[in-house]
PDB file of N, H, CA, C and O in Angstrom:
ATOM      1  N   MET A   1      98.131 150.686 121.221  1.00  0.00           N
ATOM      2  CA  MET A   1      98.265 149.375 120.594  1.00  0.00           C
ATOM      3  C   MET A   1      98.418 148.288 121.662  1.00  0.00           C
ATOM      4  O   MET A   1      97.830 147.212 121.555  1.00  0.00           O
ATOM      5  N   LEU A   2      99.215 148.586 122.692  1.00  0.00           N
ATOM      6  H   LEU A   2      99.692 149.461 122.779  1.00  0.00           H
ATOM      7  CA  LEU A   2      99.432 147.609 123.746  1.00  0.00           C
ATOM      8  C   LEU A   2      98.142 147.324 124.508  1.00  0.00           C
ATOM      9  O   LEU A   2      97.920 146.198 124.951  1.00  0.00           O
ATOM     10  N   ASN A   3      97.299 148.325 124.662  1.00  0.00           N
ATOM     11  H   ASN A   3      97.479 149.240 124.302  1.00  0.00           H
ATOM     12  CA  ASN A   3      96.023 148.122 125.343  1.00  0.00           C
ATOM     13  C   ASN A   3      95.124 147.172 124.564  1.00  0.00           C
ATOM     14  O   ASN A   3      94.415 146.364 125.163  1.00  0.00           O
ATOM     15  N   LYS A   4      95.144 147.256 123.245  1.00  0.00           N
ATOM     16  H   LYS A   4      95.720 147.913 122.758  1.00  0.00           H
ATOM     17  CA  LYS A   4      94.336 146.360 122.422  1.00  0.00           C
ATOM     18  C   LYS A   4      94.814 144.920 122.558  1.00  0.00           C
ATOM     19  O   LYS A   4      94.010 143.991 122.630  1.00  0.00           O
ATOM     20  N   VAL A   5      96.136 144.747 122.591  1.00  0.00           N
ATOM     21  H   VAL A   5      96.789 145.502 122.532  1.00  0.00           H
ATOM     22  CA  VAL A   5      96.699 143.404 122.746  1.00  0.00           C
ATOM     23  C   VAL A   5      96.339 142.851 124.119  1.00  0.00           C
ATOM     24  O   VAL A   5      95.960 141.686 124.242  1.00  0.00           O
ATOM     25  N   ASP A   6      96.457 143.687 125.154  1.00  0.00           N
ATOM     26  H   ASP A   6      96.765 144.633 125.053  1.00  0.00           H
ATOM     27  CA  ASP A   6      96.080 143.254 126.501  1.00  0.00           C
ATOM     28  C   ASP A   6      94.613 142.866 126.559  1.00  0.00           C
ATOM     29  O   ASP A   6      94.261 141.842 127.144  1.00  0.00           O
ATOM     30  N   LEU A   7      93.764 143.674 125.958  1.00  0.00           N
ATOM     31  H   LEU A   7      94.050 144.506 125.482  1.00  0.00           H
ATOM     32  CA  LEU A   7      92.331 143.378 125.949  1.00  0.00           C
ATOM     33  C   LEU A   7      92.057 142.071 125.205  1.00  0.00           C
ATOM     34  O   LEU A   7      91.233 141.267 125.641  1.00  0.00           O
ATOM     35  N   LEU A   8      92.744 141.861 124.091  1.00  0.00           N
ATOM     36  H   LEU A   8      93.413 142.514 123.737  1.00  0.00           H
ATOM     37  CA  LEU A   8      92.587 140.630 123.313  1.00  0.00           C
ATOM     38  C   LEU A   8      93.019 139.406 124.131  1.00  0.00           C
ATOM     39  O   LEU A   8      92.346 138.375 124.124  1.00  0.00           O
ATOM     40  N   LEU A   9      94.141 139.533 124.828  1.00  0.00           N
ATOM     41  H   LEU A   9      94.688 140.370 124.833  1.00  0.00           H
ATOM     42  CA  LEU A   9      94.615 138.417 125.651  1.00  0.00           C
ATOM     43  C   LEU A   9      93.676 138.141 126.814  1.00  0.00           C
ATOM     44  O   LEU A   9      93.420 136.980 127.134  1.00  0.00           O
ATOM     45  N   LEU A  10      93.160 139.179 127.452  1.00  0.00           N
ATOM     46  H   LEU A  10      93.369 140.122 127.192  1.00  0.00           H
ATOM     47  CA  LEU A  10      92.220 138.988 128.546  1.00  0.00           C
ATOM     48  C   LEU A  10      90.933 138.327 128.067  1.00  0.00           C
ATOM     49  O   LEU A  10      90.372 137.472 128.753  1.00  0.00           O
ATOM     50  N   THR A  11      90.473 138.723 126.899  1.00  0.00           N
ATOM     51  H   THR A  11      90.928 139.417 126.342  1.00  0.00           H
ATOM     52  CA  THR A  11      89.270 138.121 126.327  1.00  0.00           C
ATOM     53  C   THR A  11      89.502 136.642 126.017  1.00  0.00           C
ATOM     54  O   THR A  11      88.659 135.796 126.314  1.00  0.00           O
ATOM     55  N   ALA A  12      90.656 136.343 125.416  1.00  0.00           N
ATOM     56  H   ALA A  12      91.341 137.031 125.175  1.00  0.00           H
ATOM     57  CA  ALA A  12      90.969 134.949 125.087  1.00  0.00           C
ATOM     58  C   ALA A  12      91.082 134.112 126.353  1.00  0.00           C
ATOM     59  O   ALA A  12      90.585 132.986 126.390  1.00  0.00           O
ATOM     60  N   LYS A  13      91.726 134.642 127.391  1.00  0.00           N
ATOM     61  H   LYS A  13      92.130 135.556 127.361  1.00  0.00           H
ATOM     62  CA  LYS A  13      91.858 133.906 128.649  1.00  0.00           C
ATOM     63  C   LYS A  13      90.493 133.683 129.286  1.00  0.00           C
ATOM     64  O   LYS A  13      90.224 132.608 129.822  1.00  0.00           O
ATOM     65  N   SER A  14      89.639 134.687 129.232  1.00  0.00           N
ATOM     66  H   SER A  14      89.858 135.560 128.797  1.00  0.00           H
ATOM     67  CA  SER A  14      88.301 134.554 129.798  1.00  0.00           C
ATOM     68  C   SER A  14      87.506 133.473 129.066  1.00  0.00           C
ATOM     69  O   SER A  14      86.822 132.667 129.696  1.00  0.00           O
ATOM     70  N   ARG A  15      87.598 133.460 127.758  1.00  0.00           N
ATOM     71  H   ARG A  15      88.155 134.115 127.246  1.00  0.00           H
ATOM     72  CA  ARG A  15      86.892 132.435 126.979  1.00  0.00           C
ATOM     73  C   ARG A  15      87.439 131.043 127.283  1.00  0.00           C
ATOM     74  O   ARG A  15      86.676 130.087 127.421  1.00  0.00           O
ATOM     75  N   TRP A  16      88.771 130.934 127.386  1.00  0.00           N
ATOM     76  H   TRP A  16      89.391 131.710 127.274  1.00  0.00           H
ATOM     77  CA  TRP A  16      89.390 129.647 127.686  1.00  0.00           C
ATOM     78  C   TRP A  16      88.954 129.153 129.057  1.00  0.00           C
ATOM     79  O   TRP A  16      88.607 127.983 129.223  1.00  0.00           O
ATOM     80  N   ASP A  17      88.972 130.054 130.042  1.00  0.00           N
ATOM     81  H   ASP A  17      89.254 131.004 129.907  1.00  0.00           H
ATOM     82  CA  ASP A  17      88.550 129.670 131.388  1.00  0.00           C
ATOM     83  C   ASP A  17      87.087 129.224 131.401  1.00  0.00           C
ATOM     84  O   ASP A  17      86.736 128.251 132.070  1.00  0.00           O
ATOM     85  N   GLY A  18      86.244 129.931 130.668  1.00  0.00           N
ATOM     86  H   GLY A  18      86.528 130.721 130.125  1.00  0.00           H
ATOM     87  CA  GLY A  18      84.837 129.541 130.576  1.00  0.00           C
ATOM     88  C   GLY A  18      84.667 128.186 129.928  1.00  0.00           C
ATOM     89  O   GLY A  18      83.852 127.377 130.373  1.00  0.00           O
ATOM     90  N   PHE A  19      85.434 127.930 128.872  1.00  0.00           N
ATOM     91  H   PHE A  19      86.095 128.587 128.510  1.00  0.00           H
ATOM     92  CA  PHE A  19      85.380 126.642 128.182  1.00  0.00           C
ATOM     93  C   PHE A  19      85.804 125.509 129.116  1.00  0.00           C
ATOM     94  O   PHE A  19      85.134 124.479 129.202  1.00  0.00           O
ATOM     95  N   MET A  20      86.921 125.710 129.812  1.00  0.00           N
ATOM     96  H   MET A  20      87.465 126.546 129.743  1.00  0.00           H
ATOM     97  CA  MET A  20      87.409 124.674 130.711  1.00  0.00           C
ATOM     98  C   MET A  20      86.435 124.440 131.871  1.00  0.00           C
ATOM     99  O   MET A  20      86.237 123.303 132.298  1.00  0.00           O
ATOM    100  N   ASP A  21      85.836 125.510 132.372  1.00  0.00           N
ATOM    101  H   ASP A  21      85.997 126.434 132.025  1.00  0.00           H
ATOM    102  CA  ASP A  21      84.867 125.376 133.460  1.00  0.00           C
ATOM    103  C   ASP A  21      83.651 124.567 133.001  1.00  0.00           C
ATOM    104  O   ASP A  21      83.181 123.685 133.719  1.00  0.00           O
ATOM    105  N   ARG A  22      83.146 124.872 131.803  1.00  0.00           N
ATOM    106  H   ARG A  22      83.528 125.588 131.220  1.00  0.00           H
ATOM    107  CA  ARG A  22      82.003 124.123 131.279  1.00  0.00           C
ATOM    108  C   ARG A  22      82.378 122.669 131.021  1.00  0.00           C
ATOM    109  O   ARG A  22      81.585 121.762 131.272  1.00  0.00           O
ATOM    110  N   LEU A  23      83.591 122.452 130.520  1.00  0.00           N
ATOM    111  H   LEU A  23      84.236 123.188 130.317  1.00  0.00           H
ATOM    112  CA  LEU A  23      84.033 121.095 130.215  1.00  0.00           C
ATOM    113  C   LEU A  23      84.130 120.247 131.480  1.00  0.00           C
ATOM    114  O   LEU A  23      83.752 119.075 131.479  1.00  0.00           O
ATOM    115  N   VAL A  24      84.634 120.839 132.550  1.00  0.00           N
ATOM    116  H   VAL A  24      84.942 121.790 132.551  1.00  0.00           H
ATOM    117  CA  VAL A  24      84.826 120.094 133.789  1.00  0.00           C
ATOM    118  C   VAL A  24      83.504 119.867 134.521  1.00  0.00           C
ATOM    119  O   VAL A  24      83.296 118.801 135.101  1.00  0.00           O
ATOM    120  N   HIS A  25      82.615 120.852 134.500  1.00  0.00           N
ATOM    121  H   HIS A  25      82.784 121.717 134.029  1.00  0.00           H
ATOM    122  CA  HIS A  25      81.426 120.782 135.326  1.00  0.00           C
ATOM    123  C   HIS A  25      80.178 120.240 134.635  1.00  0.00           C
ATOM    124  O   HIS A  25      79.210 119.895 135.313  1.00  0.00           O
ATOM    125  N   GLU A  26      80.176 120.158 133.350  1.00  0.00           N
ATOM    126  H   GLU A  26      80.962 120.438 132.799  1.00  0.00           H
ATOM    127  CA  GLU A  26      79.011 119.624 132.661  1.00  0.00           C
ATOM    128  C   GLU A  26      79.123 118.119 132.548  1.00  0.00           C
ATOM    129  O   GLU A  26      80.148 117.599 132.107  1.00  0.00           O
ATOM    130  N   GLU A  27      78.090 117.427 132.939  1.00  0.00           N
ATOM    131  H   GLU A  27      77.257 117.849 133.297  1.00  0.00           H
ATOM    132  CA  GLU A  27      78.100 115.974 132.862  1.00  0.00           C
ATOM    133  C   GLU A  27      78.049 115.496 131.420  1.00  0.00           C
ATOM    134  O   GLU A  27      78.642 114.473 131.078  1.00  0.00           O
ATOM    135  N   LYS A  28      77.342 116.236 130.577  1.00  0.00           N
ATOM    136  H   LYS A  28      76.861 117.067 130.855  1.00  0.00           H
ATOM    137  CA  LYS A  28      77.237 115.837 129.180  1.00  0.00           C
ATOM    138  C   LYS A  28      78.614 115.819 128.527  1.00  0.00           C
ATOM    139  O   LYS A  28      78.931 114.904 127.767  1.00  0.00           O
ATOM    140  N   GLY A  29      79.426 116.819 128.818  1.00  0.00           N
ATOM    141  H   GLY A  29      79.169 117.563 129.435  1.00  0.00           H
ATOM    142  CA  GLY A  29      80.779 116.874 128.253  1.00  0.00           C
ATOM    143  C   GLY A  29      81.612 115.692 128.695  1.00  0.00           C
ATOM    144  O   GLY A  29      82.358 115.121 127.899  1.00  0.00           O
ATOM    145  N   ALA A  30      81.490 115.318 129.961  1.00  0.00           N
ATOM    146  H   ALA A  30      80.884 115.781 130.608  1.00  0.00           H
ATOM    147  CA  ALA A  30      82.253 114.189 130.486  1.00  0.00           C
ATOM    148  C   ALA A  30      81.803 112.886 129.821  1.00  0.00           C
ATOM    149  O   ALA A  30      82.634 112.044 129.480  1.00  0.00           O
ATOM    150  N   ALA A  31      80.513 112.724 129.639  1.00  0.00           N
ATOM    151  H   ALA A  31      79.838 113.409 129.916  1.00  0.00           H
ATOM    152  CA  ALA A  31      80.001 111.505 129.004  1.00  0.00           C
ATOM    153  C   ALA A  31      80.454 111.429 127.546  1.00  0.00           C
ATOM    154  O   ALA A  31      80.799 110.353 127.057  1.00  0.00           O
ATOM    155  N   ASP A  32      80.453 112.551 126.862  1.00  0.00           N
ATOM    156  H   ASP A  32      80.173 113.426 127.259  1.00  0.00           H
ATOM    157  CA  ASP A  32      80.904 112.567 125.469  1.00  0.00           C
ATOM    158  C   ASP A  32      82.378 112.204 125.367  1.00  0.00           C
ATOM    159  O   ASP A  32      82.777 111.468 124.464  1.00  0.00           O
ATOM    160  N   ILE A  33      83.181 112.712 126.283  1.00  0.00           N
ATOM    161  H   ILE A  33      82.857 113.310 127.016  1.00  0.00           H
ATOM    162  CA  ILE A  33      84.611 112.411 126.262  1.00  0.00           C
ATOM    163  C   ILE A  33      84.833 110.923 126.516  1.00  0.00           C
ATOM    164  O   ILE A  33      85.656 110.295 125.850  1.00  0.00           O
ATOM    165  N   VAL A  34      84.114 110.367 127.462  1.00  0.00           N
ATOM    166  H   VAL A  34      83.445 110.877 128.003  1.00  0.00           H
ATOM    167  CA  VAL A  34      84.245 108.936 127.755  1.00  0.00           C
ATOM    168  C   VAL A  34      83.828 108.114 126.544  1.00  0.00           C
ATOM    169  O   VAL A  34      84.493 107.135 126.203  1.00  0.00           O
ATOM    170  N   ALA A  35      82.744 108.496 125.895  1.00  0.00           N
ATOM    171  H   ALA A  35      82.205 109.290 126.172  1.00  0.00           H
ATOM    172  CA  ALA A  35      82.279 107.763 124.713  1.00  0.00           C
ATOM    173  C   ALA A  35      83.321 107.816 123.595  1.00  0.00           C
ATOM    174  O   ALA A  35      83.576 106.812 122.930  1.00  0.00           O
ATOM    175  N   ILE A  36      83.911 108.968 123.396  1.00  0.00           N
ATOM    176  H   ILE A  36      83.705 109.784 123.937  1.00  0.00           H
ATOM    177  CA  ILE A  36      84.939 109.104 122.356  1.00  0.00           C
ATOM    178  C   ILE A  36      86.151 108.238 122.691  1.00  0.00           C
ATOM    179  O   ILE A  36      86.702 107.578 121.810  1.00  0.00           O
ATOM    180  N   LEU A  37      86.566 108.235 123.949  1.00  0.00           N
ATOM    181  H   LEU A  37      86.119 108.771 124.664  1.00  0.00           H
ATOM    182  CA  LEU A  37      87.699 107.406 124.355  1.00  0.00           C
ATOM    183  C   LEU A  37      87.407 105.921 124.169  1.00  0.00           C
ATOM    184  O   LEU A  37      88.288 105.163 123.763  1.00  0.00           O
ATOM    185  N   VAL A  38      86.193 105.504 124.459  1.00  0.00           N
ATOM    186  H   VAL A  38      85.477 106.119 124.788  1.00  0.00           H
ATOM    187  CA  VAL A  38      85.820 104.090 124.273  1.00  0.00           C
ATOM    188  C   VAL A  38      85.880 103.723 122.788  1.00  0.00           C
ATOM    189  O   VAL A  38      86.382 102.658 122.431  1.00  0.00           O
ATOM    190  N   VAL A  39      85.376 104.591 121.935  1.00  0.00           N
ATOM    191  H   VAL A  39      84.968 105.457 122.224  1.00  0.00           H
ATOM    192  CA  VAL A  39      85.413 104.320 120.490  1.00  0.00           C
ATOM    193  C   VAL A  39      86.857 104.228 120.003  1.00  0.00           C
ATOM    194  O   VAL A  39      87.185 103.358 119.196  1.00  0.00           O
ATOM    195  N   ILE A  40      87.719 105.117 120.487  1.00  0.00           N
ATOM    196  H   ILE A  40      87.453 105.824 121.143  1.00  0.00           H
ATOM    197  CA  ILE A  40      89.129 105.081 120.083  1.00  0.00           C
ATOM    198  C   ILE A  40      89.784 103.778 120.531  1.00  0.00           C
ATOM    199  O   ILE A  40      90.535 103.169 119.770  1.00  0.00           O
ATOM    200  N   VAL A  41      89.507 103.349 121.757  1.00  0.00           N
ATOM    201  H   VAL A  41      88.897 103.844 122.376  1.00  0.00           H
ATOM    202  CA  VAL A  41      90.083 102.094 122.257  1.00  0.00           C
ATOM    203  C   VAL A  41      89.594 100.909 121.427  1.00  0.00           C
ATOM    204  O   VAL A  41      90.378 100.016 121.105  1.00  0.00           O
ATOM    205  N   ILE A  42      88.325 100.893 121.082  1.00  0.00           N
ATOM    206  H   ILE A  42      87.688 101.618 121.344  1.00  0.00           H
ATOM    207  CA  ILE A  42      87.783  99.804 120.260  1.00  0.00           C
ATOM    208  C   ILE A  42      88.443  99.796 118.882  1.00  0.00           C
ATOM    209  O   ILE A  42      88.820  98.737 118.380  1.00  0.00           O
ATOM    210  N   LEU A  43      88.584 100.968 118.274  1.00  0.00           N
ATOM    211  H   LEU A  43      88.279 101.828 118.682  1.00  0.00           H
ATOM    212  CA  LEU A  43      89.226 101.041 116.954  1.00  0.00           C
ATOM    213  C   LEU A  43      90.675 100.569 117.008  1.00  0.00           C
ATOM    214  O   LEU A  43      91.135  99.864 116.109  1.00  0.00           O
ATOM    215  N   LEU A  44      91.394 100.956 118.060  1.00  0.00           N
ATOM    216  H   LEU A  44      91.021 101.528 118.790  1.00  0.00           H
ATOM    217  CA  LEU A  44      92.781 100.493 118.200  1.00  0.00           C
ATOM    218  C   LEU A  44      92.836  98.977 118.388  1.00  0.00           C
ATOM    219  O   LEU A  44      93.728  98.318 117.855  1.00  0.00           O
ATOM    220  N   GLY A  45      91.891  98.428 119.139  1.00  0.00           N
ATOM    221  H   GLY A  45      91.166  98.964 119.571  1.00  0.00           H
ATOM    222  CA  GLY A  45      91.841  96.983 119.328  1.00  0.00           C
ATOM    223  C   GLY A  45      91.574  96.249 118.031  1.00  0.00           C
ATOM    224  O   GLY A  45      92.233  95.256 117.724  1.00  0.00           O
ATOM    225  N   VAL A  46      90.614  96.732 117.274  1.00  0.00           N
ATOM    226  H   VAL A  46      90.078  97.539 117.523  1.00  0.00           H
ATOM    227  CA  VAL A  46      90.299  96.108 115.979  1.00  0.00           C
ATOM    228  C   VAL A  46      91.487  96.226 115.026  1.00  0.00           C
ATOM    229  O   VAL A  46      91.808  95.278 114.309  1.00  0.00           O
ATOM    230  N   ALA A  47      92.136  97.387 115.017  1.00  0.00           N
ATOM    231  H   ALA A  47      91.875  98.158 115.599  1.00  0.00           H
ATOM    232  CA  ALA A  47      93.300  97.568 114.149  1.00  0.00           C
ATOM    233  C   ALA A  47      94.426  96.622 114.549  1.00  0.00           C
ATOM    234  O   ALA A  47      95.133  96.105 113.685  1.00  0.00           O
ATOM    235  N   THR A  48      94.598  96.391 115.837  1.00  0.00           N
ATOM    236  H   THR A  48      94.023  96.810 116.539  1.00  0.00           H
ATOM    237  CA  THR A  48      95.637  95.474 116.304  1.00  0.00           C
ATOM    238  C   THR A  48      95.304  94.037 115.916  1.00  0.00           C
ATOM    239  O   THR A  48      96.183  93.290 115.487  1.00  0.00           O
ATOM    240  N   ILE A  49      94.050  93.651 116.064  1.00  0.00           N
ATOM    241  H   ILE A  49      93.336  94.258 116.412  1.00  0.00           H
ATOM    242  CA  ILE A  49      93.640  92.278 115.748  1.00  0.00           C
ATOM    243  C   ILE A  49      93.797  91.998 114.253  1.00  0.00           C
ATOM    244  O   ILE A  49      94.273  90.931 113.865  1.00  0.00           O
ATOM    245  N   PHE A  50      93.400  92.945 113.428  1.00  0.00           N
ATOM    246  H   PHE A  50      93.013  93.811 113.743  1.00  0.00           H
ATOM    247  CA  PHE A  50      93.416  92.734 111.986  1.00  0.00           C
ATOM    248  C   PHE A  50      94.568  93.463 111.306  1.00  0.00           C
ATOM    249  O   PHE A  50      94.439  93.900 110.163  1.00  0.00           O
ATOM    250  N   LYS A  51      95.688  93.597 112.000  1.00  0.00           N
ATOM    251  H   LYS A  51      95.794  93.242 112.929  1.00  0.00           H
ATOM    252  CA  LYS A  51      96.831  94.346 111.472  1.00  0.00           C
ATOM    253  C   LYS A  51      97.319  93.785 110.125  1.00  0.00           C
ATOM    254  O   LYS A  51      97.540  94.538 109.177  1.00  0.00           O
ATOM    255  N   GLY A  52      97.478  92.494 110.055  1.00  0.00           N
ATOM    256  H   GLY A  52      97.298  91.882 110.825  1.00  0.00           H
ATOM    257  CA  GLY A  52      97.979  91.874 108.822  1.00  0.00           C
ATOM    258  C   GLY A  52      97.054  92.114 107.640  1.00  0.00           C
ATOM    259  O   GLY A  52      97.505  92.473 106.553  1.00  0.00           O
ATOM    260  N   GLN A  53      95.766  91.916 107.854  1.00  0.00           N
ATOM    261  H   GLN A  53      95.399  91.624 108.737  1.00  0.00           H
ATOM    262  CA  GLN A  53      94.802  92.117 106.778  1.00  0.00           C
ATOM    263  C   GLN A  53      94.752  93.593 106.357  1.00  0.00           C
ATOM    264  O   GLN A  53      94.635  93.902 105.171  1.00  0.00           O
ATOM    265  N   LEU A  54      94.842  94.492 107.334  1.00  0.00           N
ATOM    266  H   LEU A  54      94.937  94.240 108.297  1.00  0.00           H
ATOM    267  CA  LEU A  54      94.822  95.923 107.002  1.00  0.00           C
ATOM    268  C   LEU A  54      96.056  96.333 106.201  1.00  0.00           C
ATOM    269  O   LEU A  54      95.962  97.137 105.274  1.00  0.00           O
ATOM    270  N   GLU A  55      97.225  95.771 106.566  1.00  0.00           N
ATOM    271  H   GLU A  55      97.302  95.118 107.320  1.00  0.00           H
ATOM    272  CA  GLU A  55      98.445  96.074 105.809  1.00  0.00           C
ATOM    273  C   GLU A  55      98.314  95.606 104.364  1.00  0.00           C
ATOM    274  O   GLU A  55      98.674  96.333 103.439  1.00  0.00           O
ATOM    275  N   GLU A  56      97.801  94.396 104.171  1.00  0.00           N
ATOM    276  H   GLU A  56      97.508  93.806 104.923  1.00  0.00           H
ATOM    277  CA  GLU A  56      97.620  93.880 102.820  1.00  0.00           C
ATOM    278  C   GLU A  56      96.625  94.721 102.021  1.00  0.00           C
ATOM    279  O   GLU A  56      96.833  94.981 100.836  1.00  0.00           O
ATOM    280  N   LEU A  57      95.551  95.141 102.674  1.00  0.00           N
ATOM    281  H   LEU A  57      95.382  94.930 103.637  1.00  0.00           H
ATOM    282  CA  LEU A  57      94.553  95.975 102.012  1.00  0.00           C
ATOM    283  C   LEU A  57      95.162  97.309 101.564  1.00  0.00           C
ATOM    284  O   LEU A  57      94.931  97.753 100.439  1.00  0.00           O
ATOM    285  N   VAL A  58      95.932  97.937 102.439  1.00  0.00           N
ATOM    286  H   VAL A  58      96.120  97.576 103.352  1.00  0.00           H
ATOM    287  CA  VAL A  58      96.552  99.222 102.101  1.00  0.00           C
ATOM    288  C   VAL A  58      97.559  99.043 100.972  1.00  0.00           C
ATOM    289  O   VAL A  58      97.609  99.862 100.055  1.00  0.00           O
ATOM    290  N   LYS A  59      98.369  97.969 101.027  1.00  0.00           N
ATOM    291  H   LYS A  59      98.328  97.303 101.772  1.00  0.00           H
ATOM    292  CA  LYS A  59      99.335  97.714  99.959  1.00  0.00           C
ATOM    293  C   LYS A  59      98.613  97.490  98.627  1.00  0.00           C
ATOM    294  O   LYS A  59      99.052  97.986  97.589  1.00  0.00           O
ATOM    295  N   SER A  60      97.530  96.759  98.659  1.00  0.00           N
ATOM    296  H   SER A  60      97.173  96.356  99.502  1.00  0.00           H
ATOM    297  CA  SER A  60      96.768  96.488  97.441  1.00  0.00           C
ATOM    298  C   SER A  60      96.187  97.763  96.851  1.00  0.00           C
ATOM    299  O   SER A  60      96.278  97.999  95.647  1.00  0.00           O
ATOM    300  N   VAL A  61      95.589  98.579  97.707  1.00  0.00           N
ATOM    301  H   VAL A  61      95.515  98.387  98.685  1.00  0.00           H
ATOM    302  CA  VAL A  61      94.974  99.831  97.227  1.00  0.00           C
ATOM    303  C   VAL A  61      96.033 100.753  96.644  1.00  0.00           C
ATOM    304  O   VAL A  61      95.848 101.308  95.561  1.00  0.00           O
ATOM    305  N   PHE A  62      97.152 100.920  97.362  1.00  0.00           N
ATOM    306  H   PHE A  62      97.303 100.469  98.242  1.00  0.00           H
ATOM    307  CA  PHE A  62      98.194 101.803  96.853  1.00  0.00           C
ATOM    308  C   PHE A  62      98.862 101.229  95.608  1.00  0.00           C
ATOM    309  O   PHE A  62      99.277 101.978  94.724  1.00  0.00           O
ATOM    310  N   GLY A  63      98.970  99.892  95.534  1.00  0.00           N
ATOM    311  H   GLY A  63      98.633  99.283  96.252  1.00  0.00           H
ATOM    312  CA  GLY A  63      99.521  99.270  94.333  1.00  0.00           C
ATOM    313  C   GLY A  63      98.638  99.533  93.123  1.00  0.00           C
ATOM    314  O   GLY A  63      99.135  99.848  92.043  1.00  0.00           O
ATOM    315  N   LYS A  64      97.330  99.404  93.304  1.00  0.00           N
ATOM    316  H   LYS A  64      96.925  99.148  94.182  1.00  0.00           H
ATOM    317  CA  LYS A  64      96.403  99.674  92.205  1.00  0.00           C
ATOM    318  C   LYS A  64      96.419 101.149  91.826  1.00  0.00           C
ATOM    319  O   LYS A  64      96.360 101.488  90.644  1.00  0.00           O
ATOM    320  N   ALA A  65      96.498 102.027  92.821  1.00  0.00           N
ATOM    321  H   ALA A  65      96.546 101.752  93.781  1.00  0.00           H
ATOM    322  CA  ALA A  65      96.531 103.466  92.540  1.00  0.00           C
ATOM    323  C   ALA A  65      97.805 103.836  91.800  1.00  0.00           C
ATOM    324  O   ALA A  65      97.765 104.635  90.865  1.00  0.00           O
ATOM    325  N   THR A  66      98.930 103.269  92.200  1.00  0.00           N
ATOM    326  H   THR A  66      98.963 102.620  92.960  1.00  0.00           H
ATOM    327  CA  THR A  66     100.202 103.544  91.524  1.00  0.00           C
ATOM    328  C   THR A  66     100.159 103.029  90.088  1.00  0.00           C
ATOM    329  O   THR A  66     100.597 103.718  89.167  1.00  0.00           O
ATOM    330  N   GLY A  67      99.631 101.814  89.894  1.00  0.00           N
ATOM    331  H   GLY A  67      99.275 101.254  90.642  1.00  0.00           H
ATOM    332  CA  GLY A  67      99.509 101.263  88.541  1.00  0.00           C
ATOM    333  C   GLY A  67      98.600 102.106  87.669  1.00  0.00           C
ATOM    334  O   GLY A  67      98.872 102.286  86.483  1.00  0.00           O
ATOM    335  N   TRP A  68      97.516 102.626  88.246  1.00  0.00           N
ATOM    336  H   TRP A  68      97.295 102.479  89.210  1.00  0.00           H
ATOM    337  CA  TRP A  68      96.588 103.449  87.486  1.00  0.00           C
ATOM    338  C   TRP A  68      97.227 104.776  87.093  1.00  0.00           C
ATOM    339  O   TRP A  68      96.987 105.279  85.995  1.00  0.00           O
ATOM    340  N   VAL A  69      98.045 105.350  87.989  1.00  0.00           N
ATOM    341  H   VAL A  69      98.240 104.941  88.881  1.00  0.00           H
ATOM    342  CA  VAL A  69      98.708 106.620  87.689  1.00  0.00           C
ATOM    343  C   VAL A  69      99.762 106.407  86.623  1.00  0.00           C
ATOM    344  O   VAL A  69      99.910 107.248  85.736  1.00  0.00           O
ATOM    345  N   GLU A  70     100.502 105.306  86.682  1.00  0.00           N
ATOM    346  H   GLU A  70     100.382 104.623  87.402  1.00  0.00           H
ATOM    347  CA  GLU A  70     101.560 105.044  85.708  1.00  0.00           C
ATOM    348  C   GLU A  70     100.995 104.662  84.339  1.00  0.00           C
ATOM    349  O   GLU A  70     101.575 105.025  83.315  1.00  0.00           O
ATOM    350  N   ASN A  71      99.880 103.941  84.302  1.00  0.00           N
ATOM    351  H   ASN A  71      99.409 103.646  85.133  1.00  0.00           H
ATOM    352  CA  ASN A  71      99.265 103.483  83.046  1.00  0.00           C
ATOM    353  C   ASN A  71      97.771 103.822  83.039  1.00  0.00           C
ATOM    354  O   ASN A  71      96.946 102.926  83.221  1.00  0.00           O
ATOM    355  N   PRO A  72      97.413 105.056  82.840  1.00  0.00           N
ATOM    356  CA  PRO A  72      95.987 105.426  82.894  1.00  0.00           C
ATOM    357  C   PRO A  72      95.247 105.077  81.604  1.00  0.00           C
ATOM    358  O   PRO A  72      94.874 105.969  80.842  1.00  0.00           O
ATOM    359  N   THR A  73      95.035 103.800  81.360  1.00  0.00           N
ATOM    360  H   THR A  73      95.338 103.075  81.980  1.00  0.00           H
ATOM    361  CA  THR A  73      94.343 103.381  80.137  1.00  0.00           C
ATOM    362  C   THR A  73      92.885 103.170  80.355  1.00  0.00           C
ATOM    363  O   THR A  73      92.166 102.815  79.421  1.00  0.00           O
TER     364      THR A  73
END
């Protein structure tokens, strides 16, 4: 039983090492990560700029949903 667990752990470590090696050395992976980070930064910026409007929108949607659940006519 212990040999199976050891083999499973060695296989998982080998796969992880291969994944990390491909992630570090492939240019496509690096470009994708940068693109994702840029999109996240843009979304955070937009959310910060329109924070007040987004809060009102969420309150309105949840208010309507709560009213609909309480009075489903």
